[in-house]
One Martini backbone bead per residue (centre of mass of N, CA, C, O) as a GRO file, in nm:
protein
  408
    1MET     BB    1   0.050   0.070   0.006
    2ALA     BB    2   0.274   0.283  -0.037
    3ASN     BB    3   0.160   0.393  -0.349
    4GLU     BB    4  -0.127   0.386  -0.249
    5MET     BB    5  -0.429   0.533  -0.213
    6PRO     BB    6  -0.613   0.568   0.037
    7ALA     BB    7  -0.932   0.558   0.131
    8VAL     BB    8  -0.837   0.611   0.441
    9SER     BB    9  -0.786   0.852   0.705
   10VAL     BB   10  -0.682   0.799   1.031
   11ILE     BB   11  -0.718   1.038   1.295
   12ILE     BB   12  -0.512   1.059   1.604
   13PRO     BB   13  -0.521   1.220   1.884
   14MET     BB   14  -0.268   1.233   2.153
   15TYR     BB   15  -0.293   1.183   2.528
   16ASN     BB   16  -0.241   0.987   2.775
   17VAL     BB   17  -0.329   0.647   2.662
   18GLU     BB   18  -0.191   0.365   2.754
   19LYS     BB   19  -0.467   0.203   2.839
   20TYR     BB   20  -0.619   0.250   2.522
   21ILE     BB   21  -0.462   0.258   2.240
   22SER     BB   22  -0.466  -0.041   2.165
   23GLU     BB   23  -0.780  -0.068   2.135
   24THR     BB   24  -0.800   0.135   1.912
   25LEU     BB   25  -0.606   0.006   1.701
   26ASN     BB   26  -0.735  -0.272   1.693
   27SER     BB   27  -1.003  -0.166   1.569
   28VAL     BB   28  -0.871  -0.069   1.303
   29PHE     BB   29  -0.711  -0.341   1.220
   30ALA     BB   30  -1.010  -0.500   1.206
   31GLN     BB   31  -1.094  -0.410   0.929
   32THR     BB   32  -1.256  -0.484   0.635
   33LEU     BB   33  -1.117  -0.243   0.548
   34LYS     BB   34  -0.774  -0.216   0.424
   35ASN     BB   35  -0.754   0.076   0.277
   36PHE     BB   36  -0.555   0.229   0.509
   37GLU     BB   37  -0.466   0.487   0.737
   38VAL     BB   38  -0.252   0.587   1.021
   39ILE     BB   39  -0.267   0.892   1.230
   40VAL     BB   40  -0.056   0.976   1.500
   41VAL     BB   41  -0.088   1.254   1.734
   42ASP     BB   42   0.144   1.369   1.966
   43ASP     BB   43   0.078   1.574   2.260
   44CYS     BB   44   0.310   1.524   2.473
   45SER     BB   45   0.338   1.276   2.619
   46THR     BB   46   0.421   1.125   2.961
   47ASP     BB   47   0.390   0.843   2.870
   48ASN     BB   48   0.361   0.521   2.678
   49SER     BB   49   0.205   0.580   2.418
   50ALA     BB   50   0.428   0.606   2.192
   51THR     BB   51   0.553   0.322   2.235
   52ILE     BB   52   0.300   0.166   2.154
   53VAL     BB   53   0.274   0.273   1.865
   54GLU     BB   54   0.563   0.179   1.772
   55SER     BB   55   0.484  -0.129   1.779
   56TYR     BB   56   0.295  -0.098   1.521
   57ILE     BB   57   0.500  -0.014   1.308
   58SER     BB   58   0.659  -0.295   1.295
   59LYS     BB   59   0.391  -0.436   1.181
   60TYR     BB   60   0.242  -0.210   0.963
   61LYS     BB   61   0.435   0.008   0.877
   62SER     BB   62   0.300   0.234   0.645
   63GLN     BB   63   0.007   0.235   0.791
   64ILE     BB   64   0.164   0.389   1.017
   65LYS     BB   65   0.180   0.697   1.205
   66LEU     BB   66   0.412   0.907   1.405
   67ILE     BB   67   0.350   1.225   1.555
   68LYS     BB   68   0.567   1.451   1.725
   69LEU     BB   69   0.523   1.701   1.933
   70GLN     BB   70   0.684   1.987   2.104
   71VAL     BB   71   0.393   2.109   2.180
   72ASN     BB   72   0.139   2.158   2.389
   73ASN     BB   73  -0.215   2.226   2.326
   74GLY     BB   74  -0.471   2.098   2.506
   75ASN     BB   75  -0.595   2.007   2.223
   76PRO     BB   76  -0.708   1.850   1.912
   77ALA     BB   77  -0.677   2.055   1.681
   78ILE     BB   78  -0.376   2.057   1.586
   79PRO     BB   79  -0.343   1.751   1.544
   80ARG     BB   80  -0.556   1.725   1.327
   81ASN     BB   81  -0.440   1.928   1.121
   82ILE     BB   82  -0.177   1.763   1.085
   83GLY     BB   83  -0.301   1.503   0.995
   84LEU     BB   84  -0.430   1.625   0.736
   85THR     BB   85  -0.163   1.717   0.606
   86MET     BB   86  -0.045   1.400   0.610
   87SER     BB   87  -0.255   1.295   0.437
   88ARG     BB   88  -0.387   1.057   0.152
   89GLY     BB   89  -0.679   1.015   0.167
   90LYS     BB   90  -0.994   1.039   0.046
   91TYR     BB   91  -1.068   1.004   0.344
   92ILE     BB   92  -1.180   1.129   0.677
   93PHE     BB   93  -1.110   1.005   1.011
   94PHE     BB   94  -1.193   1.102   1.339
   95MET     BB   95  -1.033   0.994   1.644
   96ASP     BB   96  -1.016   0.901   1.956
   97SER     BB   97  -0.771   0.750   2.173
   98ASP     BB   98  -1.017   0.592   2.363
   99ASP     BB   99  -1.156   0.458   2.127
  100ALA     BB  100  -1.389   0.285   1.902
  101ILE     BB  101  -1.464   0.043   1.638
  102ILE     BB  102  -1.617  -0.130   1.432
  103SER     BB  103  -1.526  -0.358   1.178
  104THR     BB  104  -1.734  -0.191   0.959
  105ALA     BB  105  -1.704   0.117   0.956
  106LEU     BB  106  -1.539   0.198   0.701
  107GLU     BB  107  -1.711   0.049   0.497
  108GLU     BB  108  -1.982   0.178   0.545
  109MET     BB  109  -1.896   0.474   0.493
  110TYR     BB  110  -1.753   0.447   0.222
  111ASN     BB  111  -1.987   0.336   0.055
  112LEU     BB  112  -2.185   0.582   0.110
  113ALA     BB  113  -1.995   0.806  -0.001
  114GLU     BB  114  -1.991   0.683  -0.297
  115LYS     BB  115  -2.297   0.673  -0.353
  116PHE     BB  116  -2.340   1.001  -0.273
  117GLN     BB  117  -2.106   1.184  -0.310
  118ALA     BB  118  -1.985   1.278  -0.037
  119ASP     BB  119  -1.860   1.511   0.193
  120VAL     BB  120  -2.069   1.407   0.425
  121ILE     BB  121  -2.082   1.167   0.687
  122TYR     BB  122  -2.357   1.118   0.931
  123CYS     BB  123  -2.370   1.007   1.247
  124GLU     BB  124  -2.628   1.009   1.484
  125SER     BB  125  -2.466   0.781   1.652
  126TYR     BB  126  -2.358   0.576   1.940
  127PHE     BB  127  -2.160   0.403   2.132
  128MET     BB  128  -2.108   0.280   2.475
  129SER     BB  129  -1.846   0.284   2.738
  130GLU     BB  130  -1.636   0.106   2.985
  131GLY     BB  131  -1.323   0.041   3.042
  132VAL     BB  132  -1.132  -0.263   3.002
  133GLY     BB  133  -1.161  -0.499   2.780
  134ASP     BB  134  -1.400  -0.702   2.877
  135THR     BB  135  -1.551  -0.462   3.009
  136PHE     BB  136  -1.585  -0.297   2.748
  137LEU     BB  137  -1.738  -0.515   2.582
  138LYS     BB  138  -1.979  -0.559   2.782
  139ASN     BB  139  -2.066  -0.235   2.795
  140ILE     BB  140  -2.186  -0.219   2.522
  141ARG     BB  141  -2.399   0.056   2.413
  142ASP     BB  142  -2.633   0.255   2.349
  143GLY     BB  143  -2.609   0.621   2.345
  144GLY     BB  144  -2.834   0.739   2.220
  145TRP     BB  145  -3.007   1.040   2.175
  146ILE     BB  146  -2.807   1.346   2.072
  147GLN     BB  147  -3.067   1.483   1.943
  148SER     BB  148  -3.289   1.631   1.768
  149GLY     BB  149  -3.554   1.472   1.658
  150THR     BB  150  -3.562   1.226   1.394
  151PRO     BB  151  -3.447   0.946   1.303
  152VAL     BB  152  -3.312   0.785   1.061
  153LYS     BB  153  -3.363   0.484   0.845
  154GLU     BB  154  -3.198   0.620   0.617
  155PRO     BB  155  -3.015   0.756   0.400
  156THR     BB  156  -3.001   1.134   0.425
  157PRO     BB  157  -3.009   1.412   0.279
  158ILE     BB  158  -2.980   1.729   0.338
  159THR     BB  159  -3.040   2.017   0.303
  160LYS     BB  160  -2.939   2.305   0.080
  161ASN     BB  161  -3.045   2.502   0.281
  162LEU     BB  162  -2.871   2.713   0.474
  163LYS     BB  163  -3.069   2.826   0.672
  164GLN     BB  164  -3.177   2.551   0.772
  165ARG     BB  165  -2.910   2.444   0.870
  166MET     BB  166  -2.880   2.656   1.099
  167ILE     BB  167  -3.136   2.585   1.248
  168ASP     BB  168  -3.056   2.291   1.307
  169LEU     BB  169  -2.806   2.360   1.471
  170MET     BB  170  -2.948   2.529   1.692
  171ASN     BB  171  -3.163   2.274   1.739
  172LEU     BB  172  -2.970   2.010   1.767
  173ARG     BB  173  -2.977   1.825   1.491
  174ILE     BB  174  -2.652   1.859   1.506
  175SER     BB  175  -2.357   1.733   1.579
  176ALA     BB  176  -2.009   1.821   1.644
  177CYS     BB  177  -1.881   1.555   1.645
  178PRO     BB  178  -1.618   1.434   1.466
  179PRO     BB  179  -1.652   1.102   1.480
  180LEU     BB  180  -1.941   1.130   1.320
  181LYS     BB  181  -1.746   1.194   1.066
  182PHE     BB  182  -1.716   1.153   0.709
  183LEU     BB  183  -1.453   1.283   0.486
  184LEU     BB  184  -1.365   1.470   0.227
  185ARG     BB  185  -1.057   1.585   0.160
  186ASP     BB  186  -1.096   1.787  -0.079
  187PHE     BB  187  -1.311   1.951   0.074
  188LEU     BB  188  -1.128   2.052   0.301
  189VAL     BB  189  -0.896   2.179   0.145
  190TYR     BB  190  -1.049   2.375  -0.046
  191ASN     BB  191  -1.210   2.516   0.215
  192GLN     BB  192  -1.032   2.535   0.461
  193ILE     BB  193  -1.100   2.308   0.686
  194THR     BB  194  -1.038   2.372   1.031
  195PHE     BB  195  -0.921   2.380   1.350
  196PRO     BB  196  -0.958   2.573   1.605
  197ASN     BB  197  -0.754   2.685   1.893
  198PHE     BB  198  -1.010   2.587   2.094
  199ILE     BB  199  -1.269   2.561   2.270
  200GLN     BB  200  -1.524   2.455   2.064
  201GLU     BB  201  -1.417   2.383   1.774
  202ASP     BB  202  -1.638   2.194   1.647
  203MET     BB  203  -1.866   2.396   1.599
  204ILE     BB  204  -1.726   2.569   1.382
  205TRP     BB  205  -1.651   2.333   1.196
  206THR     BB  206  -1.948   2.253   1.142
  207LEU     BB  207  -2.041   2.507   1.018
  208LYS     BB  208  -1.851   2.489   0.771
  209LEU     BB  209  -1.963   2.235   0.662
  210LEU     BB  210  -2.255   2.339   0.612
  211CYS     BB  211  -2.167   2.572   0.413
  212PHE     BB  212  -2.003   2.374   0.193
  213ALA     BB  213  -2.175   2.130   0.161
  214GLN     BB  214  -2.342   1.957  -0.084
  215ASN     BB  215  -2.313   1.655   0.056
  216PHE     BB  216  -2.508   1.582   0.338
  217VAL     BB  217  -2.526   1.268   0.519
  218ARG     BB  218  -2.756   1.087   0.690
  219ILE     BB  219  -2.705   0.810   0.924
  220PRO     BB  220  -2.802   0.512   1.109
  221ASN     BB  221  -2.520   0.414   1.165
  222ILE     BB  222  -2.349   0.235   1.429
  223VAL     BB  223  -1.975   0.259   1.477
  224TYR     BB  224  -1.914   0.408   1.744
  225ILE     BB  225  -1.700   0.398   2.044
  226ARG     BB  226  -1.745   0.533   2.350
  227ARG     BB  227  -1.544   0.633   2.622
  228MET     BB  228  -1.615   0.656   2.953
  229ARG     BB  229  -1.414   0.900   3.122
  230GLU     BB  230  -1.182   1.017   3.324
  231GLY     BB  231  -0.950   1.244   3.164
  232SER     BB  232  -1.037   1.317   2.903
  233ILE     BB  233  -1.061   1.545   2.664
  234THR     BB  234  -1.387   1.580   2.750
  235ALA     BB  235  -1.318   1.596   3.025
  236ASN     BB  236  -1.347   1.733   3.369
  237SER     BB  237  -1.055   1.858   3.592
  238ARG     BB  238  -1.103   2.137   3.659
  239SER     BB  239  -1.109   2.425   3.777
  240PHE     BB  240  -1.319   2.679   3.775
  241GLU     BB  241  -1.113   2.898   3.687
  242GLU     BB  242  -1.009   2.740   3.442
  243TYR     BB  243  -1.282   2.688   3.307
  244LEU     BB  244  -1.366   2.986   3.272
  245ARG     BB  245  -1.129   3.076   3.108
  246LYS     BB  246  -1.150   2.882   2.870
  247TYR     BB  247  -1.448   2.951   2.790
  248MET     BB  248  -1.416   3.261   2.759
  249GLU     BB  249  -1.200   3.252   2.551
  250SER     BB  250  -1.366   3.100   2.347
  251THR     BB  251  -1.586   3.312   2.321
  252ILE     BB  252  -1.420   3.545   2.229
  253ILE     BB  253  -1.264   3.410   1.989
  254GLY     BB  254  -1.506   3.252   1.855
  255ALA     BB  255  -1.674   3.498   1.787
  256LYS     BB  256  -1.464   3.629   1.589
  257VAL     BB  257  -1.425   3.392   1.397
  258THR     BB  258  -1.730   3.348   1.324
  259ASP     BB  259  -1.777   3.645   1.214
  260ASP     BB  260  -1.560   3.643   0.997
  261PHE     BB  261  -1.677   3.410   0.838
  262MET     BB  262  -1.970   3.527   0.794
  263GLY     BB  263  -1.866   3.781   0.630
  264LYS     BB  264  -1.812   3.574   0.364
  265ILE     BB  265  -2.125   3.514   0.369
  266ASN     BB  266  -2.414   3.605   0.208
  267LEU     BB  267  -2.630   3.519   0.413
  268PHE     BB  268  -2.513   3.693   0.652
  269LYS     BB  269  -2.503   3.964   0.522
  270GLU     BB  270  -2.829   3.959   0.458
  271ASN     BB  271  -2.866   3.823   0.773
  272PRO     BB  272  -2.827   3.957   1.082
  273ILE     BB  273  -3.010   3.774   1.256
  274LEU     BB  274  -2.856   3.504   1.189
  275ARG     BB  275  -2.583   3.598   1.280
  276TYR     BB  276  -2.658   3.656   1.578
  277ALA     BB  277  -2.774   3.368   1.642
  278ILE     BB  278  -2.505   3.220   1.613
  279LEU     BB  279  -2.345   3.377   1.828
  280ASN     BB  280  -2.536   3.313   2.057
  281PHE     BB  281  -2.519   3.002   2.045
  282TYR     BB  282  -2.218   2.980   2.105
  283SER     BB  283  -2.209   3.140   2.374
  284MET     BB  284  -2.425   2.975   2.530
  285LEU     BB  285  -2.272   2.713   2.547
  286ASN     BB  286  -2.046   2.818   2.731
  287LEU     BB  287  -2.225   2.934   2.956
  288GLN     BB  288  -2.364   2.662   3.027
  289ARG     BB  289  -2.097   2.521   3.117
  290ILE     BB  290  -2.038   2.714   3.353
  291ALA     BB  291  -2.303   2.673   3.499
  292ASN     BB  292  -2.278   2.360   3.550
  293VAL     BB  293  -1.984   2.401   3.720
  294SER     BB  294  -2.063   2.613   3.957
  295GLY     BB  295  -2.281   2.529   4.139
  296ASN     BB  296  -2.245   2.696   4.468
  297ILE     BB  297  -2.137   2.939   4.348
  298PRO     BB  298  -2.139   3.254   4.398
  299PRO     BB  299  -2.166   3.551   4.226
  300GLN     BB  300  -1.932   3.702   4.362
  301SER     BB  301  -1.712   3.490   4.289
  302ILE     BB  302  -1.744   3.491   3.979
  303TYR     BB  303  -1.680   3.784   3.951
  304GLU     BB  304  -1.387   3.768   4.062
  305VAL     BB  305  -1.287   3.575   3.846
  306PHE     BB  306  -1.328   3.754   3.608
  307LYS     BB  307  -1.139   3.988   3.699
  308LYS     BB  308  -0.885   3.819   3.732
  309GLU     BB  309  -0.868   3.666   3.442
  310PHE     BB  310  -0.954   3.967   3.271
  311LYS     BB  311  -0.794   4.237   3.340
  312ASP     BB  312  -0.608   4.256   3.067
  313HIS     BB  313  -0.884   4.290   2.870
  314LEU     BB  314  -1.108   4.505   3.009
  315GLY     BB  315  -1.015   4.733   3.158
  316GLU     BB  316  -1.236   4.994   3.248
  317ASN     BB  317  -1.472   4.747   3.198
  318ASP     BB  318  -1.451   4.519   3.420
  319VAL     BB  319  -1.705   4.556   3.600
  320LEU     BB  320  -1.935   4.541   3.388
  321ILE     BB  321  -1.850   4.279   3.238
  322SER     BB  322  -1.846   4.093   3.491
  323TYR     BB  323  -2.145   4.143   3.569
  324LEU     BB  324  -2.285   4.052   3.310
  325ALA     BB  325  -2.167   3.763   3.298
  326THR     BB  326  -2.266   3.673   3.576
  327ASN     BB  327  -2.574   3.737   3.531
  328ASN     BB  328  -2.605   3.542   3.297
  329ILE     BB  329  -2.517   3.271   3.446
  330MET     BB  330  -2.738   3.291   3.671
  331LEU     BB  331  -2.985   3.286   3.477
  332ILE     BB  332  -2.923   3.012   3.353
  333LYS     BB  333  -2.919   2.849   3.613
  334ASN     BB  334  -3.202   2.911   3.702
  335LEU     BB  335  -3.354   2.805   3.450
  336MET     BB  336  -3.239   2.509   3.478
  337MET     BB  337  -3.369   2.455   3.751
  338ALA     BB  338  -3.660   2.500   3.675
  339GLN     BB  339  -3.676   2.279   3.474
  340GLN     BB  340  -3.603   2.042   3.667
  341LYS     BB  341  -3.850   2.086   3.848
  342ILE     BB  342  -4.069   2.055   3.636
  343ASN     BB  343  -3.993   1.771   3.547
  344LEU     BB  344  -4.043   1.640   3.820
  345LEU     BB  345  -4.340   1.744   3.873
  346GLU     BB  346  -4.467   1.629   3.628
  347LYS     BB  347  -4.399   1.333   3.692
  348LYS     BB  348  -4.541   1.318   3.973
  349THR     BB  349  -4.835   1.439   3.866
  350LYS     BB  350  -4.905   1.364   3.571
  351ALA     BB  351  -4.893   1.687   3.447
  352PRO     BB  352  -4.836   1.796   3.160
  353ASN     BB  353  -4.630   2.092   3.039
  354VAL     BB  354  -4.530   2.156   2.736
  355LYS     BB  355  -4.526   2.458   2.699
  356ALA     BB  356  -4.335   2.519   2.933
  357LEU     BB  357  -4.090   2.361   2.835
  358ILE     BB  358  -4.056   2.497   2.555
  359ILE     BB  359  -4.005   2.786   2.671
  360ILE     BB  360  -3.757   2.714   2.840
  361GLU     BB  361  -3.590   2.596   2.614
  362ARG     BB  362  -3.579   2.848   2.449
  363ILE     BB  363  -3.439   3.033   2.654
  364ILE     BB  364  -3.183   2.860   2.709
  365LEU     BB  365  -3.079   2.786   2.417
  366ASN     BB  366  -3.127   3.094   2.286
  367GLY     BB  367  -3.130   3.350   2.483
  368ARG     BB  368  -3.430   3.492   2.495
  369TYR     BB  369  -3.477   3.794   2.678
  370ASP     BB  370  -3.759   3.884   2.623
  371ASN     BB  371  -4.062   3.998   2.714
  372GLN     BB  372  -4.212   3.743   2.642
  373SER     BB  373  -4.031   3.550   2.802
  374VAL     BB  374  -4.075   3.679   3.083
  375HIS     BB  375  -4.378   3.627   3.089
  376HIS     BB  376  -4.362   3.322   3.063
  377LEU     BB  377  -4.187   3.277   3.311
  378LYS     BB  378  -4.407   3.371   3.512
  379LEU     BB  379  -4.606   3.140   3.433
  380ILE     BB  380  -4.420   2.915   3.511
  381LEU     BB  381  -4.389   2.984   3.813
  382GLN     BB  382  -4.680   2.954   3.874
  383LYS     BB  383  -4.691   2.659   3.799
  384LEU     BB  384  -4.484   2.557   3.999
  385ILE     BB  385  -4.647   2.617   4.245
  386ILE     BB  386  -4.881   2.440   4.182
  387LEU     BB  387  -4.713   2.172   4.166
  388THR     BB  388  -4.600   2.188   4.450
  389VAL     BB  389  -4.864   2.150   4.592
  390GLN     BB  390  -4.940   1.882   4.454
  391PHE     BB  391  -4.687   1.736   4.553
  392GLN     BB  392  -4.740   1.763   4.859
  393LYS     BB  393  -5.010   1.611   4.862
  394ASN     BB  394  -4.896   1.337   4.725
  395THR     BB  395  -4.655   1.315   4.972
  396THR     BB  396  -4.776   1.300   5.264
  397ASN     BB  397  -4.760   0.958   5.252
  398CYS     BB  398  -4.449   0.979   5.101
  399PRO     BB  399  -4.144   0.975   5.228
  400ASN     BB  400  -3.968   0.864   4.988
  401GLU     BB  401  -4.033   1.093   4.780
  402ARG     BB  402  -3.927   1.322   4.954
  403ARG     BB  403  -3.635   1.225   4.971
  404ASN     BB  404  -3.572   1.234   4.667
  405PHE     BB  405  -3.634   1.540   4.619
  406ASN     BB  406  -3.407   1.625   4.846
  407GLY     BB  407  -3.151   1.432   4.792
  408SER     BB  408  -3.139   1.209   5.065
   0.00000   0.00000   0.00000
């Protein structure tokens, strides 16, 4: 295969995965499609990950490459971009270094890409598992539905209407997860689609895919196995201060990168409402993540972290911007808590209030704090009070249910 163009280039960014990288590579080399290459890009691992990969080079020769970076990047963006530059395959498939794929994965996606002449093949779901070895194999299960809408039953090209694609993205109809996508290399190179070097890079990358792809095909095939573990690239082990800094930097830089990109696309030039909606969608994703990990941290502490971490960037507006950002995060947190309580109370009272849930979901996901939303929120809170009273009546003689509600 040394002189033959591979059908697929499997690109794997790697950092400190000595427990898992063998299972990842074994799943790749067990593929029914044999014409592929593997490019592992090591982001300065400090364990034996690189040594393990080198043992595969002696066995599979030119079918696998190991690229060792000199500087750690802290996220998979740069390693993926370097892997793309070094690749020779007709199609590109990005994997995480602790995950696996079923034996027919590359063949299934390759055949569908060829059949539909697709720029992007998009798998709507994945398997999930945890552990290592036999435990990992025994725990493999359906990862569940990870997006909104109804799953397709057969390969289905998405609309070519760019505005509708953007609406679908904002409605979470399409996941940004790179390993769920099988991509034509020439399409990526021609349109200069690479990963920006910050957290949430996959969302902006997916936005570009949707803007440029002529043939973007959804498929029902489940071929990817995601390993759930602490300490992975996507897991969070940071302090709140570091987490806030990373995601706010991503929000600030990402908003600029996204807006600059949209400024080159006619649809966004002619539709400032949609352009703003995309910026708001991206920023809200980051703010929601911060709200999720803020726990019981009081607003004054979040405010102080903002001022401390961004004092060199905010200038004389540090007080106002830190206050506004903190206030927005607290509002998101309160709305999310209200939704959780309504979900619980609706379930307990068996009296669904679909309209209320839809309104809260719209407020939280889209961040539209207009007068109408505030009015609806007041109605929702009134409903919450009524449901609380109903719940208390229903659980008067049910101490177990009260204990579960109180979380003790």
